[in-house]
C-alpha positions in Angstrom: -46.8 -58.1 -34.9 -44.8 -55.6 -32.7 -44.6 -56.5 -29.1 -43.7 -54.1 -26.2 -40.0 -54.3 -25.4 -38.0 -52.7 -22.6 -39.3 -49.2 -23.4 -42.0 -49.4 -26.1 -43.3 -50.9 -29.3 -40.5 -50.7 -31.9 -40.3 -51.7 -35.6 -38.9 -50.8 -39.0 -40.7 -47.8 -40.5 -43.2 -48.8 -43.3 -42.6 -52.5 -42.7 -43.4 -53.3 -39.0 -44.2 -49.9 -37.8 -47.1 -48.6 -39.9 -50.2 -46.4 -39.7 -52.3 -49.5 -39.5 -50.3 -50.8 -36.5 -50.4 -47.4 -34.7 -54.2 -47.3 -35.1 -54.5 -50.8 -33.6 -52.4 -49.9 -30.6 -54.3 -46.6 -30.1 -57.6 -48.4 -30.2 -56.5 -51.0 -27.7 -55.1 -48.3 -25.4 -58.4 -46.5 -25.5 -60.3 -49.6 -24.4 -57.6 -50.3 -21.8 -57.8 -46.9 -20.0 -61.6 -47.0 -19.9 -62.1 -50.5 -18.4 -58.9 -51.5 -16.6 -59.6 -51.2 -12.8 -56.0 -51.2 -11.8 -54.3 -48.6 -14.1 -57.1 -47.0 -16.0 -59.7 -44.3 -15.1 -61.3 -46.8 -12.6 -58.0 -47.2 -10.7 -58.4 -46.1 -7.0 -54.8 -44.6 -7.3 -55.8 -42.5 -10.3 -58.9 -41.3 -8.6 -56.8 -40.4 -5.5 -54.6 -38.3 -7.8 -57.6 -36.3 -8.7 -58.3 -35.5 -5.1 -60.8 -38.3 -4.7 -63.3 -36.8 -7.1 -65.2 -38.7 -9.8 -62.9 -39.5 -12.7 -63.8 -37.3 -15.8 -63.7 -38.5 -19.4 -60.2 -40.0 -20.0 -57.5 -37.6 -21.3 -54.3 -38.8 -22.9 -51.2 -36.7 -23.7 -49.6 -37.3 -27.0 -46.0 -36.3 -27.9 -43.7 -37.1 -30.8 -40.0 -36.8 -31.6 -38.2 -35.5 -34.8 -38.3 -38.8 -36.8 -39.9 -39.2 -40.2 -43.7 -39.0 -40.0 -43.6 -38.9 -36.2 -46.1 -36.0 -36.1 -48.4 -37.8 -38.6 -48.4 -41.0 -36.5 -49.2 -38.9 -33.4 -52.2 -37.3 -35.0 -53.5 -40.6 -36.4 -53.3 -42.0 -32.9 -55.2 -39.0 -31.6 -58.0 -39.5 -34.3 -58.5 -43.1 -33.2 -58.6 -42.1 -29.5 -61.2 -39.4 -30.3 -63.4 -41.8 -32.1 -63.2 -44.1 -29.1 -64.3 -41.3 -26.7 -60.8 -40.4 -25.3 -59.7 -36.7 -25.3 -56.1 -36.0 -26.3 -53.7 -33.1 -25.6 -51.3 -33.3 -28.6 -48.0 -31.6 -28.5 -47.8 -28.5 -30.7 -44.3 -29.5 -31.7 -41.7 -32.3 -31.2 -41.2 -33.0 -27.6 -38.7 -34.9 -25.4 -40.2 -38.1 -23.9 -39.8 -37.0 -20.2 -41.8 -33.9 -21.0 -44.7 -36.2 -21.8 -44.4 -37.8 -18.4 -44.4 -34.4 -16.8 -47.5 -33.3 -18.8 -49.4 -36.5 -17.8 -49.0 -35.6 -14.2 -49.6 -31.9 -14.5 -52.8 -32.3 -16.6 -54.0 -35.3 -14.5 -54.2 -37.4 -17.7 -54.8 -41.1 -17.5 -51.6 -41.7 -19.6 -49.3 -40.5 -22.3 -48.4 -41.8 -25.7 -45.0 -40.9 -27.2 -44.2 -41.5 -30.7 -40.4 -42.2 -30.7 -37.7 -44.5 -31.6 -35.5 -43.1 -28.9 -31.8 -43.7 -29.6 -32.5 -46.3 -32.4 -31.4 -45.6 -36.0 -33.6 -43.4 -38.2 -35.4 -46.3 -39.9 -36.9 -47.5 -36.6 -40.2 -46.1 -35.4 -41.8 -46.6 -32.0 -44.5 -45.9 -29.4 -44.1 -45.7 -25.7 -47.0 -45.7 -23.2 -46.7 -43.7 -19.9 -49.3 -44.5 -17.2 -50.9 -41.6 -15.1 -48.0 -41.4 -12.6 -45.6 -40.2 -15.4 -43.2 -43.2 -15.4 -42.5 -46.2 -17.6 -45.2 -48.8 -17.9 -44.5 -52.0 -15.8 -44.8 -55.4 -17.4 -48.3 -55.9 -15.8 -49.6 -53.2 -18.1 -47.6 -53.9 -21.3 -48.3 -57.6 -21.2 -52.1 -56.9 -20.8 -52.0 -54.5 -23.7 -50.1 -56.9 -25.9 -52.7 -59.7 -25.1 -55.5 -57.3 -26.1 -53.7 -56.6 -29.4 -53.5 -60.3 -30.1 -57.2 -60.7 -29.5 -58.2 -57.7 -31.6 -57.9 -59.7 -34.8 -59.3 -57.9 -37.9 -61.6 -55.6 -35.9 -62.1 -52.4 -37.9 -60.5 -49.3 -36.4 -62.4 -46.0 -36.7 -61.0 -42.5 -36.7 -62.6 -39.1 -36.2 -62.4 -36.5 -38.9 -59.9 -33.8 -37.9 -62.3 -30.9 -38.3 -64.8 -32.5 -35.9 -62.2 -33.5 -33.4 -60.9 -30.0 -33.2 -64.3 -28.4 -33.2 -65.6 -30.6 -30.4 -62.2 -30.4 -28.5 -61.5 -34.1 -28.7 -58.0 -33.2 -29.8 -56.4 -30.1 -28.4 -53.0 -28.8 -29.6 -51.0 -28.0 -26.5 -47.6 -26.3 -26.0 -45.9 -28.2 -23.1 -42.6 -26.4 -23.3 -43.0 -23.8 -20.6 -44.4 -26.1 -18.0 -41.6 -28.7 -18.6 -38.9 -26.0 -18.3 -40.5 -24.8 -15.0 -40.5 -28.4 -13.7 -36.7 -28.8 -14.5 -35.9 -25.3 -13.1 -37.7 -26.2 -9.8 -35.2 -29.0 -9.2 -32.1 -27.0 -9.6 -29.8 -24.7 -7.5 -30.5 -21.8 -9.9 -28.4 -19.3 -7.9 -25.3 -21.6 -8.1 -25.6 -22.0 -11.8 -26.1 -18.3 -12.6 -23.2 -17.4 -10.4 -20.7 -19.8 -12.1 -20.8 -18.2 -15.6 -20.0 -21.5 -17.3 -19.5 -21.9 -21.1 -21.2 -25.0 -22.3 -21.4 -27.0 -25.5 -24.8 -28.7 -26.3 -25.3 -31.4 -28.9 -28.9 -32.7 -29.2 -28.1 -34.9 -32.2 -31.1 -33.5 -34.3 -33.5 -34.9 -31.6 -36.4 -33.5 -29.7 -34.2 -32.0 -26.9 -33.7 -29.2 -29.4 -35.1 -26.0 -28.2 -35.5 -27.3 -24.7 -32.0 -27.9 -23.3 -30.4 -24.7 -24.8 -33.5 -22.7 -23.8 -33.2 -23.7 -20.1 -29.4 -23.1 -20.1 -29.8 -19.6 -21.6 -32.5 -18.7 -19.0 -29.8 -19.4 -16.4 -27.3 -17.1 -18.0 -25.1 -19.9 -19.4 -23.2 -19.2 -22.6 -24.2 -21.9 -25.0 -22.6 -23.3 -28.2 -25.2 -25.5 -29.8 -24.7 -28.2 -32.4 -27.1 -30.3 -34.5 -30.3 -28.5 -33.5 -32.2 -28.5 -36.7 -34.6 -31.3 -37.5 -33.0 -34.1 -39.6 -35.1 -37.2 -39.9 -31.9 -39.2 -40.7 -30.0 -37.8 -37.7 -27.0 -37.0 -39.7 -26.7 -40.6 -40.9 -26.1 -42.3 -37.5 -28.2 -43.3 -34.6 -28.9 -40.5 -32.2 -27.2 -42.1 -29.2 -24.8 -39.9 -27.1 -21.6 -42.0 -27.1 -18.0 -40.9 -27.3 -17.9 -41.8 -31.0 -21.0 -39.7 -31.7 -19.7 -36.6 -29.8 -16.4 -36.2 -31.6 -17.6 -32.9 -33.2 -18.7 -31.6 -29.8 -15.4 -32.6 -28.2 -13.5 -30.7 -31.0 -15.7 -27.6 -30.5 -15.1 -27.7 -26.8 -11.3 -27.7 -27.3 -11.5 -24.9 -29.9 -13.7 -22.6 -27.7 -12.3 -23.8 -24.4 -15.7 -24.7 -23.1 -16.2 -25.9 -19.5 -18.7 -28.8 -20.2 -20.3 -30.7 -23.0 -24.0 -31.8 -22.7 -25.8 -34.1 -25.0 -29.1 -36.0 -25.2 -30.3 -38.9 -27.4 -33.1 -38.7 -30.0 -36.0 -38.3 -27.6 -34.2 -36.6 -24.8 -34.4 -39.3 -22.1 -30.7 -40.3 -22.1 -27.6 -38.2 -21.5 -24.0 -38.0 -22.5 -21.4 -35.8 -20.8 -18.0 -34.4 -21.9 -15.7 -33.0 -19.3 -13.6 -29.8 -19.8 -11.2 -30.6 -22.6 -13.7 -32.9 -24.3 -13.0 -36.1 -22.4 -15.9 -38.6 -22.0 -17.5 -39.0 -18.5 -19.5 -42.3 -18.4 -22.9 -42.6 -16.8 -21.5 -45.0 -14.1 -19.2 -42.2 -12.9 -21.8 -39.5 -13.2 -24.2 -41.4 -10.9 -21.6 -41.6 -8.1 -20.6 -38.0 -8.5 -24.2 -36.7 -8.6 -25.2 -38.7 -5.5 -22.3 -37.1 -3.6 -23.3 -33.7 -4.9 -27.0 -34.0 -3.9 -26.3 -35.7 -0.5 -23.3 -33.5 0.6 -23.8 -30.3 -1.4 -27.6 -30.1 -1.3 -28.2 -32.0 1.9 -30.7 -34.2 0.3 -31.5 -37.6 1.7 -32.8 -40.9 0.3 -31.8 -44.3 -1.0 -30.2 -45.2 -4.2 -31.7 -47.5 -6.9 -29.7 -48.8 -9.9 -29.8 -51.5 -12.5 -27.8 -54.8 -12.0 -25.2 -53.8 -14.6 -24.6 -50.3 -13.2 -21.3 -49.6 -11.3 -21.1 -50.2 -7.6 -19.3 -46.8 -7.4 -22.7 -45.1 -6.4 -23.3 -47.8 -3.8 -19.9 -46.9 -2.1 -20.9 -43.2 -2.2 -24.3 -43.8 -0.8 -22.9 -46.0 1.9 -20.5 -43.2 3.0 -23.6 -41.2 3.7 -25.3 -43.9 5.6 -27.8 -44.7 2.7 -28.5 -48.0 1.2 -28.7 -49.1 -2.5 -31.3 -51.2 -4.2 -30.4 -53.3 -7.3 -33.0 -54.0 -10.1 -33.0 -55.9 -13.4 -31.9 -53.8 -16.4 -34.6 -51.4 -17.7 -35.6 -48.1 -16.1 -39.2 -49.3 -15.5 -37.9 -51.4 -12.6 -36.0 -48.3 -11.2 -39.1 -46.2 -11.7 -41.2 -48.5 -9.6 -38.8 -47.8 -6.6 -38.7 -44.0 -7.4 -42.5 -43.9 -7.1 -42.3 -44.8 -3.4 -40.7 -41.5 -2.6 -37.9 -43.2 -0.6 -35.2 -42.8 -3.2 -33.0 -39.8 -3.8 -31.6 -41.0 -7.1 -32.2 -43.7 -9.7 -30.0 -44.5 -12.6 -28.5 -46.9 -15.1 -25.2 -47.3 -16.9 -26.9 -46.6 -20.3 -27.5 -42.9 -19.5 -30.8 -43.0 -17.7 -31.4 -41.0 -14.5 -34.1 -39.3 -12.4 -34.3 -37.9 -8.9 -36.7 -37.4 -6.0 -39.4 -34.8 -6.8 -39.4 -35.6 -10.6 -41.2 -38.1 -12.8 -40.2 -41.7 -12.1 -38.6 -42.1 -15.5 -35.3 -41.2 -17.1 -34.8 -37.6 -18.2 -31.6 -36.7 -20.1 -32.3 -33.0 -20.0 -32.7 -33.0 -16.2 -29.5 -35.1 -16.0 -27.5 -32.6 -18.0 -28.8 -29.7 -15.9 -27.9 -31.5 -12.6 -24.4 -32.2 -14.0 -24.1 -28.5 -14.9 -25.2 -27.6 -11.4 -22.6 -30.0 -9.9 -19.9 -28.4 -12.1 -20.9 -25.0 -10.9 -20.5 -26.0 -7.3 -17.4 -28.3 -7.3 -15.6 -26.8 -10.4 -14.2 -28.3 -13.5 -12.8 -30.6 -14.7 -15.3 -33.0 -13.1 -12.8 -35.8 -13.4 -10.9 -34.3 -10.5 -14.0 -34.5 -8.4 -14.5 -38.1 -9.4 -10.9 -39.0 -8.5 -11.2 -37.3 -5.1 -14.2 -39.5 -4.5 -12.2 -42.6 -5.6 -9.6 -41.8 -2.9 -12.4 -41.7 -0.3 -14.6 -44.6 -1.2 -12.4 -46.8 -3.5 -11.7 -46.9 -7.2 -14.1 -48.3 -9.8 -13.1 -49.2 -13.4 -15.8 -50.6 -15.7 -16.0 -52.1 -19.2 -18.5 -53.6 -21.5 -18.5 -55.6 -24.8 -20.9 -57.4 -27.1 -20.6 -61.1 -28.0 -22.5 -62.2 -31.1 -23.1 -65.9 -32.0 -24.2 -67.3 -35.3 -27.4 -69.0 -34.2 -30.0 -68.5 -31.4 -29.5 -72.1 -30.4 -25.9 -71.4 -29.5 -27.1 -68.6 -27.1 -29.3 -71.1 -25.4 -26.5 -73.5 -25.1 -24.3 -70.9 -23.4 -27.0 -70.0 -20.9 -27.5 -73.7 -20.1 -23.8 -74.2 -19.6 -23.5 -71.2 -17.2 -26.6 -72.4 -15.3 -25.4 -76.0 -14.9 -21.6 -75.5 -14.6 -20.9 -71.9 -13.5 -17.3 -70.9 -12.9 -15.9 -71.1 -9.4 -13.2 -68.5 -10.1 -12.6 -65.8 -12.7 -9.4 -63.9 -13.5 -7.7 -65.5 -10.6 -10.3 -64.4 -8.1 -12.8 -66.7 -6.2 -16.5 -66.3 -7.2 -18.3 -65.4 -3.9 -21.9 -65.1 -5.2 -24.0 -65.5 -8.4 -26.9 -63.1 -8.9 -29.5 -64.4 -11.3 -31.8 -61.4 -11.1 -31.0 -60.5 -14.8 -28.6 -62.9 -16.5 -25.5 -64.1 -14.7 -23.7 -61.7 -12.4 -20.6 -63.3 -10.9 -19.5 -61.3 -7.9 -15.9 -62.0 -6.6 -14.8 -61.8 -3.0 -12.8 -58.6 -3.7 -15.9 -56.8 -4.9 -15.2 -57.0 -8.6 -17.8 -58.5 -10.8 -18.7 -59.8 -14.3 -22.3 -59.9 -15.7 -23.4 -61.8 -18.7 -26.9 -61.0 -20.1 -28.5 -62.5 -23.3 -30.5 -60.2 -25.6 -33.3 -62.5 -27.2 -34.4 -62.9 -29.8 -30.9 -62.0 -31.1 -28.1 -64.4 -30.5 -26.1 -61.7 -28.6 -24.7 -61.4 -25.1 -23.9 -58.1 -23.4 -21.0 -58.5 -21.0 -20.2 -56.0 -18.2 -17.3 -56.0 -15.8 -16.0 -53.9 -13.0 -12.8 -54.0 -10.8 -10.7 -51.6 -8.7 -7.8 -51.4 -11.1 -7.6 -51.3 -14.9 -5.4 -54.4 -14.8 -8.0 -56.4 -13.0 -10.7 -55.1 -15.3 -8.8 -56.3 -18.3 -8.4 -59.7 -16.8 -12.1 -59.9 -16.1 -13.0 -58.9 -19.7 -10.7 -61.6 -21.0 -12.3 -64.1 -18.6 -15.7 -63.1 -19.9 -14.7 -63.9 -23.4 -13.4 -67.3 -22.4 -16.6 -67.9 -20.5 -18.7 -67.4 -23.6 -16.4 -69.6 -25.6 -16.7 -72.4 -23.0 -13.0 -72.3 -22.1 -13.2 -72.0 -18.3 
């Protein structure tokens, strides 16, 4: 049985992720939103969002990405919800995941269901549940739903006939594109973007940001060269993840056409990838620091920063220079979203390409991130690397790296974790370990501010290792130390 991971239920199409499984999840969700007193229609917070009025019949927004059968899975889920007495607003076309969060809030829905495998390979399908506040569901919700799935057993799942569901308005096809675009535009310095006359390359990797990112750009007078916009359920033969390796074609097009910026989103539009003038890669760690500076100094915005444990401390230094503090969370945007919901935070982000800001949904939005980077480029100029280097001179330099370490057996991974817990290193790469943070894995923080973080990825026998230092040489030494650490040679 599929279980809810960091951002949804995932499984191999036609094997783990099936119509039968989607029906079961939809049925459990319908029961959940009707009876749960904390996060369903009976929730005091949900009623307050309606202005204190009596909660109407529950409404759920449903969206889907460009994957194989994603639209069919979406309508099957809607048929189950209709049979269970839950009305659905089903997207009239493929939709970015953050647009579902925006629609949930705009239409005062009790939640949203997105059919997406996000940045996973084409053979993976998935579902993501978004509660009524438009952000990622916390563990208290997903664990409850998973328990309900376990208790469901062989309970028969009913669906409502499509003609009846449409006739009685249990299912309503809805175009969310315009309202999502207006939400994004409302967060931007439109005048600055229009005045810059930038030329931009866009690569949506055959995903559901197609028709959204380019459309918003063109409304602002940006000259756009677009790649991979047509629907391709195989995503061109590779995972729709905006990485330097995946954006080689965009980089080449930027050089050929002398474009100012390259913007990219993953398969469901919630992660971003940025290429600087000339086609050079700008990692999310650097983008977060630059954007905080732009929003705080250029826009005069105020608020704290929240980031994941494996995200660069560059943004901490920038926030500190403005007298603002940073909060660190375990990996996973759901933890960041919980802080964004308080309204105290200007920016939330993670190294894997997730970002959101004050005034938006408390969930990552790759399209918004791309547009904010464009706004920043319009204000500070390109190449953006020059802006980053200027910031380094003011707040200090930050160089970051990551690698994966795979073992043969799960038992070996447990042995590594036990060894690090019982006998942690006292120094790494010639530096003294000042503190060990156990919030998510093992983060060894050295006295000079550099750090190394080792995180396991169960159930696979894999470790993700992250490192950061103020010089490339120190970073290389830390990475080498991380490999020795996993080998038990320290």
